[in-house]
C-alpha positions in Angstrom: 64.9 87.1 112.9 65.7 87.0 109.0 68.7 84.7 107.6 71.6 87.1 105.6 74.2 85.1 103.3 77.1 86.5 104.1 80.4 86.4 102.0 83.8 86.6 103.8 86.9 87.2 101.1 90.4 87.0 102.1 92.8 88.5 99.5 96.6 87.3 99.8 99.6 88.6 97.7 103.3 88.1 97.4 106.3 89.6 95.2 109.2 87.0 94.1 111.6 87.5 91.6 111.5 85.0 88.7 114.4 84.9 85.9 112.8 84.7 82.5 113.6 86.1 79.3 110.6 88.6 79.4 107.8 89.4 81.5 105.3 86.3 80.0 107.9 83.8 80.3 108.0 84.7 83.7 104.1 84.6 84.8 104.0 81.1 82.8 106.7 80.0 85.0 105.1 81.7 88.2 102.0 79.9 87.4 103.6 76.7 87.1 105.3 77.1 90.5 102.4 78.2 91.9 100.2 74.7 90.8 103.5 72.8 91.9 103.0 74.4 95.2 106.2 75.8 95.0 105.2 78.9 95.8 102.7 79.6 98.8 100.8 82.2 100.4 99.8 82.1 104.0 98.8 84.5 106.4 102.2 86.5 106.4 100.8 87.5 103.1 97.1 88.5 103.9 96.3 91.8 102.1 92.4 92.3 102.9 89.2 90.8 104.4 85.8 91.9 102.9 82.9 91.2 104.8 79.3 91.8 102.9 76.3 90.7 101.8 76.4 88.0 99.0 74.1 88.4 96.5 74.5 85.7 93.5 75.3 88.1 90.8 
């Protein structure tokens, strides 16, 4: 019997509304909020799961 490395990836996604002067500022605000854990994604934000053989490429 062989041993295989299997990769499991979970993808989460959430859409939020942020007030800003432009989209670049809104993205910066969202990144900062995410970094400070003011935006947290959880099981409700699950989009899909992929399971495949792992390749180190």
